[in-house]
N, C-alpha and C positions, 0 to 999 in steps of 0.2 A: 504493500499500500504506500504509494507517495505521499509522505509528508514535507511541506517546505516551509522553511522559515521565510518571513517577508517582513522588511525594515527592522529587524531585532526582534520579531514576534515568531513565537512557535505554537503549533497546535498542541493541545493535551488531550490524550485518547485514553480512557481508562481500558485496560488488558479486557474488559467485558464487553466493548463495542466489538461490531462486526464492521468492518469496512470493506465494500467491494473492491477487488484487486485493480479496477480500472478507475475506481473513484481517487481524486486528488485532493488532498485537504492543505490551503495554503493560509499563513498568517495567523492571527490570534483568533484561533477556536478553542473553545473549551466543551467538551462534550461529556453528557452525564452517563452514569453506568448504563449498562446494557444496551445503548443506542444502536440504531441500524442505518446504515449510508449505502444504498445501493447506487448503480449506475445506469 
């Protein structure tokens, strides 16, 4: 899962989240427990 820093901000993703392999998470993102991101 591509996670990218942007302007010094990084995504915060708990281990319990599912992120689709084709999804891209960029910048100041904070996800909660057990979240799902599809593509």
